[in-house]
N, C-alpha and C positions, 0 to 999 in steps of 0.2 A: 504494500500500500504506500502510495506517495505521501511524504511528509509535507506539511505546509512550507512553502518557499516564499521568501520575502519578495523576490523579483517576479514570480509568477502570480502569487495570490495577493500581494500587497500587504502581507502580514506573515509573521512566523512566531514561533514559541522560543522563549529563553530557557536556558537550562538552570533550573532552581538549585541543582547540586553545585554548579559553579558559583552561584551567588553565595551559597552556604560555605563553600571552601574559602572564598575570599574574605568572609566576615563571620566565622563560626560563632562568635560570642553575641552578635547582634542580628544575624539572619538565621532564624530557626526554621527547620523544615521537619516534617514527620519522618520517622525512621524508614529505612528502605523497605523493610518487610511490610509495613503498613501501606506505603505508597504502591507496592506491588500487589497488594491484596484487595484493591477496590472492587466493589460489586455494583451491578446496575442499581441506580438510585442514589448512590453516594455522590457527593459534590467534591470536586477538586478545584482548588484555586491555582491558576496558571498565570505566568507573566507573558504578555503579548507585546511584540514589537510591531507597530502599525505604521505604514506609509501614509503621510498626510500631505495635502496640497498647501504647503507653506515653505517658501524658499529659505527662510531663516531657520526653521526647525522642521526638517522634512520627516522626522520620525517621532512618534509618540510611544511611550511605554505605559501599558495599563495592566493592572492585576484584575482578572475577572474569573468568575465561577463558571465551571463546566459541569453539567450533569452527566455522569457515566451512563452510557447506554449498553455497552457490551465490551467484553474483553476480546482482544484480537491479538494475533501474533505481534509481539513487540510492544504491546501496550493496550490502549483503549480507543474506543470511539465514544465521543460524548456530544452533548448538545450545549452550545453556548447559552448561558443563563443570564447574561448581562448585555446591555447595550453599550458599545464603546462610546466614550465621551469625546474622543478626538476627531470622529468622523460623522458625517450625516448618515441618516438611515439609508440602507441600501439592501439589495437582494443577495449580495455575495458574502457579506461579513456583518451579521447582526444577530440578535437573540433568536435562537431556534435553529441555527445552522448546525450541521454535524461537522465534527472535526476530529482528527486523530491526535493522540498525545501519548507520552510514555511516562513511566514513574519518575524519570529524571526531571520532568517539567513540573511536577506537583510540589507546591510550596505550602499548602494547607489542605485540610480535609474536613468536611462536615458529613456526618453519617446519615445514611438513608432513613426514610420513614415510609409509611404506606403510600402517602401522596407522591413522594419523589420516585418511588418504585413504579407507580402507575404511569407517571409522566415519562419515565425512561422507556417504557414499552411503546409509547406513541411514536409515530413517524416524525422525523425532523422536517422543518420547513424546506430545507435543501440538503440533500445527501452529499457526502464527501465522495469525490471521484475515486473509484477503486483501482485505477490504472497505475 
């Protein structure tokens, strides 16, 4: 499965483990076992790098929640559960789109409940290309 690519998609994911290695005392992340054990309905907070139309600041970095839909080889498929602040509403990158991510991207976790499990079973607004 193709990973998000900044040049192709206009956004990509930052590696939360790298942030933690750079500042272990101030940048906490859940332990690896927990990040690798997410189940449908769990929420994962990820760091997104987003291309924006501003010549002075062409990149925005936002932390947003993703609802885990399913486990896949190398990680997860999830549904974006936030609207990005840095860009206008669009069909390509907005709440409800499906996206892949891995345990290394997870910087925080919120556990599932009945409602989030039900939402995770629903079809996303836009599926991630599987090529």
